N, CA, C, O and the ligand as a Tripos MOL2 file, in Angstrom:
@<TRIPOS>MOLECULE
protein
  305   303    77     0     0
PROTEIN
NO_CHARGES

@<TRIPOS>ATOM
      1 N           4.9260   74.9530  -18.2460 N.3       1 MET1
      2 CA          3.9970   75.8790  -18.9070 C.3       1 MET1
      3 C           2.6730   75.1720  -19.2020 C.2       1 MET1
      4 O           2.6500   73.9830  -19.5210 O.2       1 MET1
      5 N           1.5660   75.9230  -19.0900 N.am      2 LYS2
      6 CA          0.2490   75.3400  -19.3550 C.3       2 LYS2
      7 C          -0.1980   75.7130  -20.7730 C.2       2 LYS2
      8 O           0.1120   76.7890  -21.2830 O.2       2 LYS2
      9 N          -0.9300   74.7940  -21.3820 N.am      3 CYS3
     10 CA         -1.4490   75.0360  -22.7250 C.3       3 CYS3
     11 C          -2.4570   76.1890  -22.7140 C.2       3 CYS3
     12 O          -3.3280   76.2610  -21.8470 O.2       3 CYS3
     13 N          -2.3200   77.0900  -23.6950 N.am      4 SER4
     14 CA         -3.2300   78.2400  -23.7520 C.3       4 SER4
     15 C          -4.5930   77.8350  -24.3080 C.2       4 SER4
     16 O          -5.5700   78.5730  -24.1760 O.2       4 SER4
     17 N          -4.6500   76.6690  -24.9260 N.am      5 ARG5
     18 CA         -5.9130   76.2300  -25.5260 C.3       5 ARG5
     19 C          -6.7190   75.3430  -24.5830 C.2       5 ARG5
     20 O          -7.9120   75.5680  -24.3790 O.2       5 ARG5
     21 N          -6.0550   74.3190  -24.0010 N.am      6 CYS6
     22 CA         -6.8170   73.3640  -23.1940 C.3       6 CYS6
     23 C          -6.3900   73.3230  -21.7330 C.2       6 CYS6
     24 O          -7.0430   72.6660  -20.9240 O.2       6 CYS6
     25 N          -5.2920   74.0200  -21.3740 N.am      7 GLY7
     26 CA         -4.8880   74.1050  -19.9770 C.3       7 GLY7
     27 C          -4.0910   72.9150  -19.4640 C.2       7 GLY7
     28 O          -3.7290   72.8720  -18.2890 O.2       7 GLY7
     29 N          -3.8120   71.9430  -20.3420 N.am      8 LYS8
     30 CA         -3.0250   70.7810  -19.9320 C.3       8 LYS8
     31 C          -1.5380   71.1350  -19.9450 C.2       8 LYS8
     32 O          -1.1440   72.2420  -20.3130 O.2       8 LYS8
     33 N          -0.7360   70.1680  -19.5380 N.am      9 ASN9
     34 CA          0.6940   70.4120  -19.4330 C.3       9 ASN9
     35 C           1.3760   70.4840  -20.7980 C.2       9 ASN9
     36 O           1.1410   69.6470  -21.6690 O.2       9 ASN9
     37 N           2.2220   71.4970  -20.9670 N.am     10 ALA10
     38 CA          2.9950   71.6210  -22.2040 C.3      10 ALA10
     39 C           4.4670   71.3840  -21.8910 C.2      10 ALA10
     40 O           5.0040   71.9360  -20.9310 O.2      10 ALA10
     41 N           5.1110   70.5640  -22.7050 N.am     11 ILE11
     42 CA          6.5100   70.2190  -22.4540 C.3      11 ILE11
     43 C           7.4370   70.9000  -23.4500 C.2      11 ILE11
     44 O           7.0450   71.2290  -24.5690 O.2      11 ILE11
     45 N           8.6720   71.1010  -23.0160 N.am     12 LYS12
     46 CA          9.7000   71.7320  -23.8530 C.3      12 LYS12
     47 C           9.9260   70.9110  -25.1080 C.2      12 LYS12
     48 O          10.0650   69.6890  -25.0470 O.2      12 LYS12
     49 N           9.9600   71.5850  -26.2410 N.am     13 SER13
     50 CA         10.1580   70.8850  -27.5000 C.3      13 SER13
     51 C          10.8450   71.8080  -28.5020 C.2      13 SER13
     52 O          11.2170   72.9350  -28.1760 O.2      13 SER13
     53 N          11.0060   71.3100  -29.7220 N.am     14 VAL14
     54 CA         11.6000   72.1070  -30.7960 C.3      14 VAL14
     55 C          10.6950   71.9640  -32.0060 C.2      14 VAL14
     56 O          10.2230   70.8660  -32.3030 O.2      14 VAL14
     57 N          10.4520   73.0550  -32.7030 N.am     15 THR15
     58 CA          9.5520   72.9870  -33.8380 C.3      15 THR15
     59 C          10.1030   73.7700  -35.0290 C.2      15 THR15
     60 O          11.1110   74.4680  -34.9180 O.2      15 THR15
     61 N           9.4370   73.6440  -36.1470 N.am     16 THR16
     62 CA          9.7610   74.4500  -37.3260 C.3      16 THR16
     63 C           8.6520   75.4770  -37.5020 C.2      16 THR16
     64 O           7.4820   75.1300  -37.6610 O.2      16 THR16
     65 N           9.0390   76.7340  -37.4720 N.am     17 TYR17
     66 CA          8.0750   77.8220  -37.6070 C.3      17 TYR17
     67 C           7.9890   78.2280  -39.0740 C.2      17 TYR17
     68 O           9.0130   78.4710  -39.7130 O.2      17 TYR17
     69 N           6.7720   78.3020  -39.6070 N.am     18 VAL18
     70 CA          6.5880   78.6900  -41.0080 C.3      18 VAL18
     71 C           5.6810   79.9070  -41.0750 C.2      18 VAL18
     72 O           4.6120   79.9270  -40.4650 O.2      18 VAL18
     73 N           6.1030   80.9160  -41.8130 N.am     19 SER19
     74 CA          5.2920   82.1110  -41.9890 C.3      19 SER19
     75 C           5.1900   82.4270  -43.4850 C.2      19 SER19
     76 O           6.1960   82.6780  -44.1490 O.2      19 SER19
     77 N           3.9730   82.4100  -43.9920 N.am     20 ASP20
     78 CA          3.7500   82.7010  -45.4040 C.3      20 ASP20
     79 C           3.2860   84.1480  -45.5330 C.2      20 ASP20
     80 O           2.1710   84.4940  -45.1440 O.2      20 ASP20
     81 N           4.1620   84.9860  -46.0870 N.am     21 LEU21
     82 CA          3.8660   86.4150  -46.1810 C.3      21 LEU21
     83 C           3.3660   86.7930  -47.5690 C.2      21 LEU21
     84 O           3.3520   87.9700  -47.9300 O.2      21 LEU21
     85 N           2.9610   85.8090  -48.3340 N.am     22 GLY22
     86 CA          2.4820   86.0740  -49.6800 C.3      22 GLY22
     87 C           3.5900   85.9360  -50.7050 C.2      22 GLY22
     88 O           3.6940   84.9140  -51.3840 O.2      22 GLY22
     89 N           4.4280   86.9780  -50.8190 N.am     23 ASP23
     90 CA          5.5270   86.8880  -51.7930 C.3      23 ASP23
     91 C           6.7790   86.2620  -51.1830 C.2      23 ASP23
     92 O           7.7120   85.9010  -51.9000 O.2      23 ASP23
     93 N           6.7920   86.1380  -49.8760 N.am     24 VAL24
     94 CA          7.9570   85.5690  -49.1870 C.3      24 VAL24
     95 C           7.4990   84.4780  -48.2150 C.2      24 VAL24
     96 O           6.5750   84.6770  -47.4260 O.2      24 VAL24
     97 N           8.1620   83.3250  -48.2900 N.am     25 LEU25
     98 CA          7.8790   82.2450  -47.3450 C.3      25 LEU25
     99 C           9.0830   82.1040  -46.4170 C.2      25 LEU25
    100 O          10.2090   81.8840  -46.8640 O.2      25 LEU25
    101 N           8.8250   82.2330  -45.1380 N.am     26 VAL26
    102 CA          9.9160   82.1650  -44.1650 C.3      26 VAL26
    103 C           9.7850   80.8790  -43.3500 C.2      26 VAL26
    104 O           8.7440   80.6060  -42.7540 O.2      26 VAL26
    105 N          10.8630   80.1000  -43.3390 N.am     27 VAL27
    106 CA         10.8930   78.8660  -42.5630 C.3      27 VAL27
    107 C          12.0220   78.9860  -41.5410 C.2      27 VAL27
    108 O          13.1810   79.1820  -41.9040 O.2      27 VAL27
    109 N          11.6710   78.8660  -40.2640 N.am     28 VAL28
    110 CA         12.6860   78.9250  -39.2150 C.3      28 VAL28
    111 C          12.7490   77.5640  -38.5370 C.2      28 VAL28
    112 O          11.7720   77.0990  -37.9510 O.2      28 VAL28
    113 N          13.9060   76.9430  -38.6280 N.am     29 ARG29
    114 CA         14.0590   75.6020  -38.0670 C.3      29 ARG29
    115 C          14.6310   75.6470  -36.6590 C.2      29 ARG29
    116 O          15.2430   76.6350  -36.2530 O.2      29 ARG29
    117 N          14.4230   74.5610  -35.9210 N.am     30 ASN30
    118 CA         14.9840   74.3980  -34.5690 C.3      30 ASN30
    119 C          14.5540   75.4900  -33.5930 C.2      30 ASN30
    120 O          15.3590   75.9730  -32.7960 O.2      30 ASN30
    121 N          13.2850   75.8740  -33.6620 N.am     31 VAL31
    122 CA         12.7790   76.9030  -32.7580 C.3      31 VAL31
    123 C          12.3690   76.2510  -31.4340 C.2      31 VAL31
    124 O          11.5390   75.3410  -31.4240 O.2      31 VAL31
    125 N          12.9440   76.7090  -30.3200 N.am     32 PRO32
    126 CA         12.5290   76.1630  -29.0180 C.3      32 PRO32
    127 C          11.0990   76.5810  -28.7070 C.2      32 PRO32
    128 O          10.7250   77.7360  -28.9130 O.2      32 PRO32
    129 N          10.3020   75.6410  -28.2110 N.am     33 CYS33
    130 CA          8.8890   75.9470  -27.9470 C.3      33 CYS33
    131 C           8.3840   75.0370  -26.8400 C.2      33 CYS33
    132 O           9.1160   74.1920  -26.3230 O.2      33 CYS33
    133 N           7.1170   75.2280  -26.4860 N.am     34 TYR34
    134 CA          6.4300   74.3010  -25.5930 C.3      34 TYR34
    135 C           5.3020   73.6740  -26.3810 C.2      34 TYR34
    136 O           4.5510   74.3620  -27.0720 O.2      34 TYR34
    137 N           5.1900   72.3500  -26.2710 N.am     35 LYS35
    138 CA          4.1520   71.6480  -27.0030 C.3      35 LYS35
    139 C           3.2150   70.9630  -26.0250 C.2      35 LYS35
    140 O           3.6520   70.2610  -25.1130 O.2      35 LYS35
    141 N           1.9200   71.1770  -26.2250 N.am     36 CYS36
    142 CA          0.9170   70.5760  -25.3480 C.3      36 CYS36
    143 C           0.8790   69.0630  -25.5560 C.2      36 CYS36
    144 O           0.8330   68.5720  -26.6840 O.2      36 CYS36
    145 N           0.8990   68.3320  -24.4250 N.am     37 GLU37
    146 CA          0.8480   66.8710  -24.5030 C.3      37 GLU37
    147 C          -0.5240   66.3930  -24.9470 C.2      37 GLU37
    148 O          -0.6690   65.2970  -25.4880 O.2      37 GLU37
    149 N          -1.5290   67.2310  -24.7110 N.am     38 GLU38
    150 CA         -2.9090   66.8370  -24.9620 C.3      38 GLU38
    151 C          -3.3570   67.1600  -26.3980 C.2      38 GLU38
    152 O          -3.7900   66.2680  -27.1280 O.2      38 GLU38
    153 N          -3.2530   68.4250  -26.7960 N.am     39 CYS39
    154 CA         -3.8210   68.8360  -28.0860 C.3      39 CYS39
    155 C          -2.7700   69.2140  -29.1250 C.2      39 CYS39
    156 O          -3.1060   69.4610  -30.2830 O.2      39 CYS39
    157 N          -1.4950   69.2610  -28.7170 N.am     40 GLY40
    158 CA         -0.4360   69.5300  -29.6890 C.3      40 GLY40
    159 C          -0.2180   71.0030  -29.9850 C.2      40 GLY40
    160 O           0.5510   71.3560  -30.8790 O.2      40 GLY40
    161 N          -0.8950   71.8660  -29.2320 N.am     41 GLU41
    162 CA         -0.7280   73.3120  -29.3920 C.3      41 GLU41
    163 C           0.7380   73.7040  -29.1490 C.2      41 GLU41
    164 O           1.3690   73.2500  -28.1930 O.2      41 GLU41
    165 N           1.2610   74.5590  -30.0380 N.am     42 ILE42
    166 CA          2.6400   75.0340  -29.9090 C.3      42 ILE42
    167 C           2.6350   76.4340  -29.3060 C.2      42 ILE42
    168 O           1.9020   77.3140  -29.7580 O.2      42 ILE42
    169 N           3.4630   76.6310  -28.2770 N.am     43 MET43
    170 CA          3.5690   77.9630  -27.6580 C.3      43 MET43
    171 C           5.0210   78.3860  -27.5840 C.2      43 MET43
    172 O           5.9230   77.5660  -27.4120 O.2      43 MET43
    173 N           5.2220   79.6880  -27.7180 N.am     44 TYR44
    174 CA          6.5730   80.2350  -27.6380 C.3      44 TYR44
    175 C           6.6610   81.1630  -26.4330 C.2      44 TYR44
    176 O           5.6820   81.8040  -26.0510 O.2      44 TYR44
    177 N           7.8410   81.2230  -25.8450 N.am     45 THR45
    178 CA          8.0560   82.2030  -24.7800 C.3      45 THR45
    179 C           8.1750   83.5830  -25.4430 C.2      45 THR45
    180 O           8.4180   83.6810  -26.6460 O.2      45 THR45
    181 N           8.0010   84.6430  -24.6500 N.am     46 GLY46
    182 CA          8.0630   86.0030  -25.1850 C.3      46 GLY46
    183 C           9.3680   86.2820  -25.9040 C.2      46 GLY46
    184 O           9.3900   86.9070  -26.9640 O.2      46 GLY46
    185 N          10.4470   85.8110  -25.3180 N.am     47 GLU47
    186 CA         11.7820   86.0290  -25.8810 C.3      47 GLU47
    187 C          11.9050   85.3820  -27.2640 C.2      47 GLU47
    188 O          12.4180   85.9870  -28.2050 O.2      47 GLU47
    189 N          11.4270   84.1480  -27.3630 N.am     48 VAL48
    190 CA         11.5020   83.4100  -28.6270 C.3      48 VAL48
    191 C          10.6030   84.0600  -29.6840 C.2      48 VAL48
    192 O          10.9840   84.1790  -30.8480 O.2      48 VAL48
    193 N           9.3960   84.4830  -29.2590 N.am     49 ALA49
    194 CA          8.4580   85.1330  -30.1810 C.3      49 ALA49
    195 C           9.0650   86.3990  -30.7700 C.2      49 ALA49
    196 O           8.9230   86.6780  -31.9610 O.2      49 ALA49
    197 N           9.7420   87.1570  -29.9190 N.am     50 LEU50
    198 CA         10.4050   88.3870  -30.3750 C.3      50 LEU50
    199 C          11.4880   88.0760  -31.3890 C.2      50 LEU50
    200 O          11.6320   88.7560  -32.4050 O.2      50 LEU50
    201 N          12.2500   87.0280  -31.0870 N.am     51 HIS51
    202 CA         13.3520   86.6460  -31.9610 C.3      51 HIS51
    203 C          12.8300   86.1780  -33.3180 C.2      51 HIS51
    204 O          13.4110   86.4990  -34.3540 O.2      51 HIS51
    205 N          11.7420   85.4240  -33.3110 N.am     52 ILE52
    206 CA         11.1320   84.9690  -34.5660 C.3      52 ILE52
    207 C          10.7030   86.1830  -35.3950 C.2      52 ILE52
    208 O          10.9040   86.2280  -36.6080 O.2      52 ILE52
    209 N          10.1100   87.1630  -34.7120 N.am     53 GLU53
    210 CA          9.6420   88.3760  -35.3930 C.3      53 GLU53
    211 C          10.8190   89.0630  -36.0890 C.2      53 GLU53
    212 O          10.7040   89.5120  -37.2290 O.2      53 GLU53
    213 N          11.9420   89.1360  -35.3920 N.am     54 LYS54
    214 CA         13.1450   89.7620  -35.9460 C.3      54 LYS54
    215 C          13.6200   89.0170  -37.1900 C.2      54 LYS54
    216 O          13.9530   89.6240  -38.2080 O.2      54 LYS54
    217 N          13.6450   87.6750  -37.0840 N.am     55 ILE55
    218 CA         14.0950   86.8420  -38.1970 C.3      55 ILE55
    219 C          13.1700   87.0520  -39.4030 C.2      55 ILE55
    220 O          13.6360   87.1890  -40.5340 O.2      55 ILE55
    221 N          11.8610   87.0740  -39.1500 N.am     56 VAL56
    222 CA         10.8760   87.2430  -40.2350 C.3      56 VAL56
    223 C          11.0420   88.6160  -40.8910 C.2      56 VAL56
    224 O          10.9730   88.7410  -42.1140 O.2      56 VAL56
    225 N          11.2610   89.6450  -40.0630 N.am     57 ASN57
    226 CA         11.4450   90.9900  -40.6070 C.3      57 ASN57
    227 C          12.6900   91.0780  -41.4750 C.2      57 ASN57
    228 O          12.6790   91.7220  -42.5240 O.2      57 ASN57
    229 N          13.7580   90.4300  -41.0390 N.am     58 THR58
    230 CA         15.0000   90.3970  -41.8150 C.3      58 THR58
    231 C          14.7590   89.7030  -43.1520 C.2      58 THR58
    232 O          15.2250   90.1640  -44.1940 O.2      58 THR58
    233 N          14.0230   88.5870  -43.1090 N.am     59 ALA59
    234 CA         13.7340   87.8200  -44.3180 C.3      59 ALA59
    235 C          12.8910   88.6400  -45.2890 C.2      59 ALA59
    236 O          13.0720   88.5490  -46.5030 O.2      59 ALA59
    237 N          11.9650   89.4420  -44.7520 N.am     60 LYS60
    238 CA         11.1070   90.3030  -45.5700 C.3      60 LYS60
    239 C          11.9480   91.2740  -46.3770 C.2      60 LYS60
    240 O          11.6960   91.5010  -47.5600 O.2      60 LYS60
    241 N          12.9580   91.8470  -45.7180 N.am     61 VAL61
    242 CA         13.8390   92.8350  -46.3520 C.3      61 VAL61
    243 C          14.6450   92.1750  -47.4660 C.2      61 VAL61
    244 O          14.8770   92.7820  -48.5120 O.2      61 VAL61
    245 N          15.0680   90.9420  -47.2440 N.am     62 LEU62
    246 CA         15.8870   90.2270  -48.2310 C.3      62 LEU62
    247 C          15.0850   89.8690  -49.4830 C.2      62 LEU62
    248 O          15.6370   89.7310  -50.5740 O.2      62 LEU62
    249 N          13.7640   89.7230  -49.2980 N.am     63 LYS63
    250 CA         12.8430   89.4540  -50.4010 C.3      63 LYS63
    251 C          13.1830   88.2020  -51.2180 C.2      63 LYS63
    252 O          12.9280   88.1460  -52.4200 O.2      63 LYS63
    253 N          13.7470   87.2270  -50.5660 N.am     64 GLN64
    254 CA         13.9370   85.9400  -51.2320 C.3      64 GLN64
    255 C          12.5890   85.2280  -51.2260 C.2      64 GLN64
    256 O          11.7950   85.3700  -50.2970 O.2      64 GLN64
    257 N          12.3550   84.4670  -52.2760 N.am     65 GLU65
    258 CA         11.0630   83.7830  -52.3780 C.3      65 GLU65
    259 C          10.8640   82.8310  -51.1930 C.2      65 GLU65
    260 O           9.7900   82.7820  -50.5930 O.2      65 GLU65
    261 N          11.9100   82.0870  -50.8720 N.am     66 VAL66
    262 CA         11.8670   81.1760  -49.7350 C.3      66 VAL66
    263 C          13.1180   81.3990  -48.8870 C.2      66 VAL66
    264 O          14.2400   81.3270  -49.3910 O.2      66 VAL66
    265 N          12.9190   81.6660  -47.6130 N.am     67 SER67
    266 CA         14.0390   81.8140  -46.6940 C.3      67 SER67
    267 C          13.9810   80.6960  -45.6690 C.2      67 SER67
    268 O          12.9870   80.5530  -44.9570 O.2      67 SER67
    269 N          15.0340   79.9100  -45.5900 N.am     68 ILE68
    270 CA         15.1060   78.8680  -44.5680 C.3      68 ILE68
    271 C          16.2300   79.2460  -43.6070 C.2      68 ILE68
    272 O          17.4030   79.3130  -43.9770 O.2      68 ILE68
    273 N          15.8310   79.4880  -42.3690 N.am     69 ILE69
    274 CA         16.7820   80.0090  -41.3880 C.3      69 ILE69
    275 C          16.8540   79.0700  -40.1970 C.2      69 ILE69
    276 O          15.8350   78.5660  -39.7250 O.2      69 ILE69
    277 N          18.0620   78.8430  -39.7190 N.am     70 ASP70
    278 CA         18.2450   78.0180  -38.5260 C.3      70 ASP70
    279 C          18.2400   78.9270  -37.2950 C.2      70 ASP70
    280 O          19.0980   79.7970  -37.1510 O.2      70 ASP70
    281 N          17.2740   78.7160  -36.4230 N.am     71 TYR71
    282 CA         17.1330   79.5590  -35.2320 C.3      71 TYR71
    283 C          18.4170   79.5810  -34.3930 C.2      71 TYR71
    284 O          18.8390   80.6330  -33.9130 O.2      71 TYR71
    285 N          19.0170   78.4270  -34.2270 N.am     72 LYS72
    286 CA         20.2310   78.3170  -33.4000 C.3      72 LYS72
    287 C          21.3730   79.1300  -33.9720 C.2      72 LYS72
    288 O          22.1410   79.7460  -33.2330 O.2      72 LYS72
    289 N          21.4830   79.1290  -35.2930 N.am     73 LYS73
    290 CA         22.5720   79.8800  -35.9330 C.3      73 LYS73
    291 C          22.3150   81.3680  -35.8260 C.2      73 LYS73
    292 O          23.2600   82.1540  -35.7480 O.2      73 LYS73
    293 N          21.0250   81.7780  -35.8190 N.am     74 GLN74
    294 CA         20.6690   83.1820  -35.6910 C.3      74 GLN74
    295 C          21.0190   83.6970  -34.2990 C.2      74 GLN74
    296 O          21.4250   84.8470  -34.1350 O.2      74 GLN74
    297 N          20.8570   82.8350  -33.3040 N.am     75 ILE75
    298 CA         21.1290   83.1900  -31.9030 C.3      75 ILE75
    299 C          22.6120   83.4330  -31.6930 C.2      75 ILE75
    300 O          22.9980   84.3770  -31.0020 O.2      75 ILE75
    301 N          23.4370   82.5950  -32.2790 N.am     76 ALA76
    302 CA         24.8850   82.6360  -32.0560 C.3      76 ALA76
    303 C          25.4970   83.9330  -32.5830 C.2      76 ALA76
    304 O          26.7070   84.1330  -32.4770 O.2      76 ALA76
    305 ZN         -3.5390   71.7700  -25.2070 Zn       77 ZN77
@<TRIPOS>BOND
     1     1     2 1
     2     2     3 1
     3     3     4 2
     4     3     5 am
     5     5     6 1
     6     6     7 1
     7     7     8 2
     8     7     9 am
     9     9    10 1
    10    10    11 1
    11    11    12 2
    12    11    13 am
    13    13    14 1
    14    14    15 1
    15    15    16 2
    16    15    17 am
    17    17    18 1
    18    18    19 1
    19    19    20 2
    20    19    21 am
    21    21    22 1
    22    22    23 1
    23    23    24 2
    24    23    25 am
    25    25    26 1
    26    26    27 1
    27    27    28 2
    28    27    29 am
    29    29    30 1
    30    30    31 1
    31    31    32 2
    32    31    33 am
    33    33    34 1
    34    34    35 1
    35    35    36 2
    36    35    37 am
    37    37    38 1
    38    38    39 1
    39    39    40 2
    40    39    41 am
    41    41    42 1
    42    42    43 1
    43    43    44 2
    44    43    45 am
    45    45    46 1
    46    46    47 1
    47    47    48 2
    48    47    49 am
    49    49    50 1
    50    50    51 1
    51    51    52 2
    52    51    53 am
    53    53    54 1
    54    54    55 1
    55    55    56 2
    56    55    57 am
    57    57    58 1
    58    58    59 1
    59    59    60 2
    60    59    61 am
    61    61    62 1
    62    62    63 1
    63    63    64 2
    64    63    65 am
    65    65    66 1
    66    66    67 1
    67    67    68 2
    68    67    69 am
    69    69    70 1
    70    70    71 1
    71    71    72 2
    72    71    73 am
    73    73    74 1
    74    74    75 1
    75    75    76 2
    76    75    77 am
    77    77    78 1
    78    78    79 1
    79    79    80 2
    80    79    81 am
    81    81    82 1
    82    82    83 1
    83    83    84 2
    84    83    85 am
    85    85    86 1
    86    86    87 1
    87    87    88 2
    88    87    89 am
    89    89    90 1
    90    90    91 1
    91    91    92 2
    92    91    93 am
    93    93    94 1
    94    94    95 1
    95    95    96 2
    96    95    97 am
    97    97    98 1
    98    98    99 1
    99    99   100 2
   100    99   101 am
   101   101   102 1
   102   102   103 1
   103   103   104 2
   104   103   105 am
   105   105   106 1
   106   106   107 1
   107   107   108 2
   108   107   109 am
   109   109   110 1
   110   110   111 1
   111   111   112 2
   112   111   113 am
   113   113   114 1
   114   114   115 1
   115   115   116 2
   116   115   117 am
   117   117   118 1
   118   118   119 1
   119   119   120 2
   120   119   121 am
   121   121   122 1
   122   122   123 1
   123   123   124 2
   124   123   125 am
   125   125   126 1
   126   126   127 1
   127   127   128 2
   128   127   129 am
   129   129   130 1
   130   130   131 1
   131   131   132 2
   132   131   133 am
   133   133   134 1
   134   134   135 1
   135   135   136 2
   136   135   137 am
   137   137   138 1
   138   138   139 1
   139   139   140 2
   140   139   141 am
   141   141   142 1
   142   142   143 1
   143   143   144 2
   144   143   145 am
   145   145   146 1
   146   146   147 1
   147   147   148 2
   148   147   149 am
   149   149   150 1
   150   150   151 1
   151   151   152 2
   152   151   153 am
   153   153   154 1
   154   154   155 1
   155   155   156 2
   156   155   157 am
   157   157   158 1
   158   158   159 1
   159   159   160 2
   160   159   161 am
   161   161   162 1
   162   162   163 1
   163   163   164 2
   164   163   165 am
   165   165   166 1
   166   166   167 1
   167   167   168 2
   168   167   169 am
   169   169   170 1
   170   170   171 1
   171   171   172 2
   172   171   173 am
   173   173   174 1
   174   174   175 1
   175   175   176 2
   176   175   177 am
   177   177   178 1
   178   178   179 1
   179   179   180 2
   180   179   181 am
   181   181   182 1
   182   182   183 1
   183   183   184 2
   184   183   185 am
   185   185   186 1
   186   186   187 1
   187   187   188 2
   188   187   189 am
   189   189   190 1
   190   190   191 1
   191   191   192 2
   192   191   193 am
   193   193   194 1
   194   194   195 1
   195   195   196 2
   196   195   197 am
   197   197   198 1
   198   198   199 1
   199   199   200 2
   200   199   201 am
   201   201   202 1
   202   202   203 1
   203   203   204 2
   204   203   205 am
   205   205   206 1
   206   206   207 1
   207   207   208 2
   208   207   209 am
   209   209   210 1
   210   210   211 1
   211   211   212 2
   212   211   213 am
   213   213   214 1
   214   214   215 1
   215   215   216 2
   216   215   217 am
   217   217   218 1
   218   218   219 1
   219   219   220 2
   220   219   221 am
   221   221   222 1
   222   222   223 1
   223   223   224 2
   224   223   225 am
   225   225   226 1
   226   226   227 1
   227   227   228 2
   228   227   229 am
   229   229   230 1
   230   230   231 1
   231   231   232 2
   232   231   233 am
   233   233   234 1
   234   234   235 1
   235   235   236 2
   236   235   237 am
   237   237   238 1
   238   238   239 1
   239   239   240 2
   240   239   241 am
   241   241   242 1
   242   242   243 1
   243   243   244 2
   244   243   245 am
   245   245   246 1
   246   246   247 1
   247   247   248 2
   248   247   249 am
   249   249   250 1
   250   250   251 1
   251   251   252 2
   252   251   253 am
   253   253   254 1
   254   254   255 1
   255   255   256 2
   256   255   257 am
   257   257   258 1
   258   258   259 1
   259   259   260 2
   260   259   261 am
   261   261   262 1
   262   262   263 1
   263   263   264 2
   264   263   265 am
   265   265   266 1
   266   266   267 1
   267   267   268 2
   268   267   269 am
   269   269   270 1
   270   270   271 1
   271   271   272 2
   272   271   273 am
   273   273   274 1
   274   274   275 1
   275   275   276 2
   276   275   277 am
   277   277   278 1
   278   278   279 1
   279   279   280 2
   280   279   281 am
   281   281   282 1
   282   282   283 1
   283   283   284 2
   284   283   285 am
   285   285   286 1
   286   286   287 1
   287   287   288 2
   288   287   289 am
   289   289   290 1
   290   290   291 1
   291   291   292 2
   292   291   293 am
   293   293   294 1
   294   294   295 1
   295   295   296 2
   296   295   297 am
   297   297   298 1
   298   298   299 1
   299   299   300 2
   300   299   301 am
   301   301   302 1
   302   302   303 1
   303   303   304 2
@<TRIPOS>SUBSTRUCTURE
     1 MET1         2 RESIDUE 1 A MET
     2 LYS2         6 RESIDUE 1 A LYS
     3 CYS3        10 RESIDUE 1 A CYS
     4 SER4        14 RESIDUE 1 A SER
     5 ARG5        18 RESIDUE 1 A ARG
     6 CYS6        22 RESIDUE 1 A CYS
     7 GLY7        26 RESIDUE 1 A GLY
     8 LYS8        30 RESIDUE 1 A LYS
     9 ASN9        34 RESIDUE 1 A ASN
    10 ALA10       38 RESIDUE 1 A ALA
    11 ILE11       42 RESIDUE 1 A ILE
    12 LYS12       46 RESIDUE 1 A LYS
    13 SER13       50 RESIDUE 1 A SER
    14 VAL14       54 RESIDUE 1 A VAL
    15 THR15       58 RESIDUE 1 A THR
    16 THR16       62 RESIDUE 1 A THR
    17 TYR17       66 RESIDUE 1 A TYR
    18 VAL18       70 RESIDUE 1 A VAL
    19 SER19       74 RESIDUE 1 A SER
    20 ASP20       78 RESIDUE 1 A ASP
    21 LEU21       82 RESIDUE 1 A LEU
    22 GLY22       86 RESIDUE 1 A GLY
    23 ASP23       90 RESIDUE 1 A ASP
    24 VAL24       94 RESIDUE 1 A VAL
    25 LEU25       98 RESIDUE 1 A LEU
    26 VAL26      102 RESIDUE 1 A VAL
    27 VAL27      106 RESIDUE 1 A VAL
    28 VAL28      110 RESIDUE 1 A VAL
    29 ARG29      114 RESIDUE 1 A ARG
    30 ASN30      118 RESIDUE 1 A ASN
    31 VAL31      122 RESIDUE 1 A VAL
    32 PRO32      126 RESIDUE 1 A PRO
    33 CYS33      130 RESIDUE 1 A CYS
    34 TYR34      134 RESIDUE 1 A TYR
    35 LYS35      138 RESIDUE 1 A LYS
    36 CYS36      142 RESIDUE 1 A CYS
    37 GLU37      146 RESIDUE 1 A GLU
    38 GLU38      150 RESIDUE 1 A GLU
    39 CYS39      154 RESIDUE 1 A CYS
    40 GLY40      158 RESIDUE 1 A GLY
    41 GLU41      162 RESIDUE 1 A GLU
    42 ILE42      166 RESIDUE 1 A ILE
    43 MET43      170 RESIDUE 1 A MET
    44 TYR44      174 RESIDUE 1 A TYR
    45 THR45      178 RESIDUE 1 A THR
    46 GLY46      182 RESIDUE 1 A GLY
    47 GLU47      186 RESIDUE 1 A GLU
    48 VAL48      190 RESIDUE 1 A VAL
    49 ALA49      194 RESIDUE 1 A ALA
    50 LEU50      198 RESIDUE 1 A LEU
    51 HIS51      202 RESIDUE 1 A HIS
    52 ILE52      206 RESIDUE 1 A ILE
    53 GLU53      210 RESIDUE 1 A GLU
    54 LYS54      214 RESIDUE 1 A LYS
    55 ILE55      218 RESIDUE 1 A ILE
    56 VAL56      222 RESIDUE 1 A VAL
    57 ASN57      226 RESIDUE 1 A ASN
    58 THR58      230 RESIDUE 1 A THR
    59 ALA59      234 RESIDUE 1 A ALA
    60 LYS60      238 RESIDUE 1 A LYS
    61 VAL61      242 RESIDUE 1 A VAL
    62 LEU62      246 RESIDUE 1 A LEU
    63 LYS63      250 RESIDUE 1 A LYS
    64 GLN64      254 RESIDUE 1 A GLN
    65 GLU65      258 RESIDUE 1 A GLU
    66 VAL66      262 RESIDUE 1 A VAL
    67 SER67      266 RESIDUE 1 A SER
    68 ILE68      270 RESIDUE 1 A ILE
    69 ILE69      274 RESIDUE 1 A ILE
    70 ASP70      278 RESIDUE 1 A ASP
    71 TYR71      282 RESIDUE 1 A TYR
    72 LYS72      286 RESIDUE 1 A LYS
    73 LYS73      290 RESIDUE 1 A LYS
    74 GLN74      294 RESIDUE 1 A GLN
    75 ILE75      298 RESIDUE 1 A ILE
    76 ALA76      302 RESIDUE 1 A ALA
    77 ZN77       305 GROUP 0 **** ****
């Protein structure tokens, strides 16, 4: 995959996704991603982006102040 910011090569990696929704903070660990070797830009595939959206929406409904979710456990 190519970096969307600088066009250099992005390699498969794992990251922690954080979304601050104001009253709810959602942390998703072990998210598969592509990381640019040059500028460090993080990119997600469409499938992963959709899954993150689902996790965030679920967390919103739960209304916990901080939600820490393991991506791998959500997949299983
Ligand atoms: Zn880059």
